C-alpha positions as CSV (number, residue, x, y, z in Angstrom):
1,M,-3.0,-5.8,-12.0
2,G,0.2,-6.4,-10.0
3,R,0.4,-7.7,-6.6
4,A,1.8,-4.5,-5.1
5,D,-1.0,-2.5,-6.7
6,Q,-3.5,-4.8,-5.1
7,L,-1.5,-4.6,-1.6
8,I,-1.9,-0.7,-1.2
9,K,-5.6,-0.9,-2.3
10,R,-6.1,-3.7,0.5
11,I,-4.2,-1.7,2.9
12,F,-6.3,1.5,2.2
13,R,-9.4,-0.7,2.5
14,E,-8.5,-2.1,5.7
15,E,-6.8,0.8,7.3
16,T,-8.4,4.2,6.3
17,A,-11.3,4.3,8.6
18,A,-9.3,3.4,11.8
19,A,-6.3,5.4,10.7
20,T,-8.7,8.6,10.5
21,G,-10.9,7.8,13.3
22,Q,-13.8,6.9,11.1
23,R,-13.5,10.1,9.6
24,V,-12.5,9.2,5.9
25,A,-13.8,6.2,3.9
26,F,-12.0,4.3,1.1
27,E,-13.5,2.4,-1.9
28,V,-12.5,1.3,-5.2
29,P,-15.1,2.7,-7.6
30,S,-16.9,0.0,-9.7
31,G,-19.2,2.3,-11.7
32,I,-16.8,3.3,-14.3
33,P,-16.5,0.7,-17.1
34,T,-13.6,2.4,-19.0
35,G,-10.3,1.2,-17.5
36,A,-8.4,4.3,-18.7
37,L,-10.8,6.5,-16.4
38,A,-11.1,4.3,-13.4
39,P,-8.9,5.7,-10.4
40,D,-7.3,3.4,-8.0
41,G,-9.5,4.4,-5.3
42,R,-11.6,7.2,-4.1
43,L,-11.1,8.8,-0.6
44,T,-14.4,10.5,0.9
45,R,-14.7,12.7,3.9
46,V,-17.7,11.3,6.0
47,V,-17.7,13.9,8.8
48,A,-17.8,17.6,9.2
49,P,-15.0,19.6,7.7
50,A,-14.1,20.7,11.2
51,Q,-13.5,17.0,12.2
52,I,-11.1,16.6,9.5
53,A,-9.0,19.6,10.2
54,A,-7.3,18.1,13.2
55,L,-5.8,15.2,11.1
56,L,-2.1,15.2,9.7
57,P,-1.7,16.2,6.1
58,P,-2.8,15.0,3.6
59,W,-6.0,14.0,5.4
60,C,-6.6,17.6,6.6
61,H,-6.9,18.8,3.0
62,L,-9.7,16.4,2.3
63,R,-12.6,18.9,1.4
64,G,-15.2,16.4,-0.1
65,E,-13.4,13.4,-2.0
66,A,-10.2,12.7,-3.8
67,L,-9.7,10.4,-6.6
68,A,-6.4,8.5,-5.6
69,D,-3.8,6.9,-8.0
70,F,-1.2,5.0,-6.2
71,K,2.5,4.4,-7.9
72,M,4.4,1.8,-5.9
73,P,8.2,1.3,-6.2
74,G,9.1,0.6,-9.7
75,D,6.0,2.2,-11.2
76,H,6.3,5.1,-13.6
77,S,5.6,8.5,-12.0
78,G,6.2,10.8,-14.7
79,R,4.2,13.4,-16.4
80,P,2.0,10.8,-18.0
81,A,1.0,9.7,-14.5
82,L,0.0,13.0,-13.4
83,A,-2.2,13.7,-16.7
84,R,-3.7,10.1,-16.3
85,A,-4.7,11.1,-12.5
86,E,-6.1,14.3,-13.8
87,L,-8.1,12.9,-16.5
88,R,-9.8,10.3,-14.0
89,R,-10.7,13.3,-11.7
90,W,-12.1,15.2,-14.6
91,A,-14.3,12.2,-15.5
92,R,-15.6,12.0,-12.0
93,W,-16.3,15.9,-12.0
94,V,-18.0,15.9,-15.5
95,G,-20.1,12.9,-14.1
96,R,-21.2,15.1,-11.1
97,L,-22.0,18.2,-13.3
98,E,-24.1,16.0,-15.7
99,A,-26.0,14.4,-12.7
100,A,-26.8,17.6,-11.2
101,E,-28.0,19.2,-14.5
102,Q,-30.1,16.2,-15.2
103,S,-31.6,16.4,-11.7
104,G,-32.0,20.1,-11.3
105,G,-31.3,21.8,-14.6
106,P,-28.5,24.1,-15.9
107,D,-28.6,26.3,-12.7
108,A,-27.9,23.3,-10.4
109,T,-24.3,22.9,-11.6
110,A,-23.6,26.4,-10.0
111,E,-24.0,24.9,-6.6
112,L,-20.9,22.7,-7.1
113,D,-17.6,23.4,-6.1
114,P,-14.7,22.0,-8.1
115,R,-12.4,22.1,-5.0
116,D,-14.8,19.4,-3.6
117,V,-13.2,16.6,-5.8
118,A,-9.2,16.5,-5.6
119,T,-6.6,14.5,-7.4
120,W,-4.2,12.8,-5.1
121,L,-1.1,10.8,-6.3
122,V,0.3,8.6,-3.7
123,V,4.0,7.9,-4.9
124,P,7.4,7.1,-3.2
125,H,9.1,10.5,-3.8
126,K,8.9,13.7,-5.5
127,P,10.5,13.4,-8.9
128,R,12.9,15.9,-10.4
129,W,10.5,16.4,-13.4
130,I,8.3,18.4,-11.1
131,D,11.1,21.0,-10.1
132,V,12.0,21.2,-13.9
133,D,8.4,22.2,-14.8
134,V,8.3,24.7,-12.0
135,D,11.3,26.3,-13.6
136,R,9.7,26.3,-17.1
137,G,6.9,28.2,-15.5
138,I,4.3,25.3,-16.2
139,L,3.7,24.2,-12.4
140,T,3.6,25.9,-9.5
141,V,4.3,24.0,-6.3
142,T,3.6,24.7,-2.5
143,R,4.1,22.8,0.5
144,A,0.9,21.2,2.0
145,G,2.7,19.5,4.9
146,A,5.5,17.2,5.3
147,G,5.8,15.0,2.1
148,C,2.8,16.8,0.6
149,Y,3.2,19.0,-2.6
150,R,0.3,21.0,-4.0
151,L,0.4,21.3,-7.7
152,G,-1.0,24.2,-9.6
153,P,-2.2,26.3,-11.0
154,R,-5.6,24.4,-10.8
155,D,-9.1,25.0,-9.7
156,H,-9.1,21.9,-7.4
157,D,-6.4,20.4,-5.3
158,V,-3.8,18.2,-6.8
159,L,-1.6,16.8,-4.3
160,W,1.5,14.9,-5.1
161,I,2.1,12.8,-1.7
162,A,5.7,11.6,-1.1
163,A,5.5,8.7,0.9
164,N,9.2,8.5,1.7
165,E,8.9,11.9,3.3
166,L,5.8,11.2,5.6
167,P,6.4,11.0,9.2
168,L,6.0,7.4,10.8
169,R,2.5,7.7,12.4
170,V,-0.3,5.3,12.6
171,E,-2.7,8.1,11.1
172,L,-0.7,7.8,7.9
173,L,-0.1,4.0,7.8
174,P,-1.8,3.4,4.4
175,F,0.3,5.8,2.5
176,L,3.4,4.6,4.1
177,V,3.1,1.4,2.4
178,A,4.1,3.0,-0.8
179,R,7.7,3.8,0.5
180,S,10.9,2.6,-1.2
181,G,14.6,2.1,-0.6
182,N,15.9,2.9,2.8
183,A,12.6,4.5,3.9
184,L,10.7,1.3,3.3
185,V,13.2,-0.6,5.5
186,E,12.7,2.1,8.1
187,F,8.9,1.8,7.7
188,A,9.2,-1.9,8.0
189,R,11.0,-1.8,11.4
190,W,8.6,0.8,12.8
191,A,5.6,-1.1,11.7
192,A,6.9,-4.3,13.1
193,N,6.6,-2.6,16.6
194,V,3.5,-0.9,16.0
195,R,1.5,-3.6,14.1
196,G,3.5,-6.7,14.9
197,P,6.1,-8.5,12.8
198,D,3.5,-10.9,11.1
199,W,1.5,-8.0,9.9
200,I,4.8,-6.2,8.1
201,L,6.0,-9.7,6.8
202,G,2.6,-10.0,5.1
203,V,3.1,-6.7,3.5
204,L,6.6,-7.5,2.4
205,Q,5.6,-10.8,1.0
206,D,2.9,-9.2,-1.1
207,L,5.6,-6.9,-2.6
208,P,6.3,-9.1,-5.8
209,M,9.9,-7.4,-6.2
210,A,10.6,-6.3,-2.6
211,S,14.3,-6.1,-3.9
212,E,13.7,-2.3,-3.9
213,L,14.8,-2.7,-0.2
214,Y,18.2,-3.1,-1.6
215,E,18.5,-1.1,-4.5
216,D,21.6,-2.3,-5.7
217,L,20.4,-5.8,-6.2
218,H,20.1,-6.8,-10.0
219,V,16.3,-7.3,-11.0
220,P,15.9,-10.5,-13.0
221,T,13.0,-11.4,-15.1
222,D,13.2,-15.2,-14.3
223,P,10.3,-16.0,-11.8
224,E,12.3,-18.5,-9.9
225,E,15.3,-15.9,-9.6
226,Q,12.9,-13.3,-8.4
227,R,11.3,-15.6,-5.8
228,R,14.9,-16.2,-4.5
229,I,15.9,-12.6,-4.2
230,H,12.4,-11.9,-2.6
231,T,13.2,-14.6,0.2
232,E,16.6,-13.0,0.6
233,V,15.0,-9.8,1.1
234,L,12.9,-11.4,3.9
235,R,15.9,-13.0,5.5
236,R,17.8,-9.7,5.5
237,W,15.0,-7.8,7.2
238,L,14.6,-10.6,9.8
239,R,18.4,-10.4,10.4
240,A,18.0,-6.5,10.8
241,A,15.2,-6.9,13.2
242,P,16.0,-10.2,14.9
243,E,13.7,-9.4,17.7
244,A,10.9,-9.4,15.1
245,A,11.7,-12.8,14.0
246,D,11.9,-14.0,17.6
247,E,8.5,-12.5,18.2
248,V,7.1,-14.3,15.2
249,L,8.3,-17.8,16.3
250,E,7.4,-17.1,20.0
251,R,4.0,-16.1,19.2
252,G,3.8,-19.2,17.0
253,R,4.3,-21.3,20.3
254,Q,2.1,-19.1,22.4
255,E,-0.9,-18.6,19.9
256,G,-1.2,-22.0,18.3
257,L,0.8,-21.4,15.4
258,Q,-1.2,-18.4,14.2
259,P,1.6,-16.2,12.9
260,L,3.4,-19.1,11.3
261,C,0.2,-20.4,9.7
262,H,-0.2,-17.0,8.3
263,L,3.2,-16.9,6.7
264,Y,2.6,-20.4,5.2
265,E,-0.8,-19.4,3.8
266,R,0.9,-16.4,2.3
267,R,3.5,-18.6,0.4
268,L,0.7,-21.2,-0.6
269,G,-1.9,-18.6,-1.6
270,R,-4.7,-20.2,0.2
271,R,-5.8,-21.5,3.8
272,L,-4.2,-24.4,5.2
273,D,-6.6,-27.2,5.8
274,A,-7.0,-28.9,9.3
275,A,-4.4,-31.7,8.4
276,E,-1.9,-29.3,7.5
277,Q,-2.4,-27.4,10.4
278,A,-1.8,-30.4,12.5
279,V,1.3,-31.3,10.7
280,L,2.7,-28.0,11.4
281,Q,1.8,-28.2,15.1
282,Q,3.5,-31.5,15.2
283,R,6.6,-30.4,13.4
284,L,7.0,-27.4,15.5
285,T,7.7,-29.7,18.5
286,T,9.9,-32.3,16.4
287,L,11.8,-30.0,14.2
288,G,11.6,-26.6,15.9
289,A,10.4,-23.1,15.2
290,D,13.8,-22.2,13.3
291,R,13.4,-25.0,10.8
292,L,9.7,-24.3,10.3
293,G,11.0,-20.6,9.5
294,D,13.6,-21.7,7.0
295,V,11.0,-23.9,5.2
296,V,8.4,-21.1,4.7
297,L,11.2,-19.0,3.2
298,D,13.2,-21.5,1.2
299,L,10.5,-23.4,-0.7
300,N,8.3,-22.2,-3.4
301,A,4.5,-22.8,-3.2
302,D,4.4,-26.2,-4.9
303,T,7.4,-27.5,-3.0
304,L,6.0,-26.3,0.3
305,A,2.8,-28.3,-0.2
306,T,4.5,-31.5,-0.9
307,W,6.7,-30.9,2.2
308,L,3.5,-30.7,4.2
309,K,2.2,-33.9,2.9
310,D,5.5,-35.9,3.3
311,P,5.5,-38.0,6.5
312,A,9.2,-38.2,6.3
313,A,9.9,-34.5,5.6
314,C,12.5,-32.9,7.7
């Protein structure tokens, strides 16, 4: 599983309840053993229908639960992606039918409504093949809100959620992480003001190939070259939003290095121990915040760990 896939699941876990005012819950289902049938996540309405109606699309379309599949920038979002997402929804629906039949007999299944189990695909954009299939008479598409497209004909909701077209609203923050290209740059600047620059830097560092921020960059296969490009992406973003970089450094001075420690821990892939935090505090005084910022962006994890242990490092 790629870091970008894990990132959006983490954001949905951490942000869904707050974004929806505790009206929607998100979980990664663990009870389905077959990988091909396991969705990326399940969104469940936990309040009365009238309370969900006031939320922005796509939230307001959540009748009961939605089996969600996430396609981050660079992932394939063609016809197979739609077919897989629907297969996973059908597996969930079959399970509900079987459970009802086992507990209440064949007549109990008549009480279930297929519209209560939806398919949601969260992707950067709406691809051209959807319009092609509409022209061929295979699909129908209706707008279900900004960036939300309802695919049919179906007996349940199939929503194609194009993150690049969604408005920049805190209520929609989990979906916005799937943005790409210039839309991702726009989201990063907005999120730096809304959630703080260290939060969005943490998001960008968890995008293994954040070079989709600059789609003209060649994407190499060499890990060290990918790390170099990733670092350059972060540098470009900091140059594009220098006030965010200044805030990270200033908050480091005022809050006991917490934001800078967060960046160092992201690079190292682990928590800083007490000795390393003391070294960072001392070097903030002797080397300055700019140098500490350069080090965390320039060095890979192994070299950064060595730098922290070297008493002569500068």
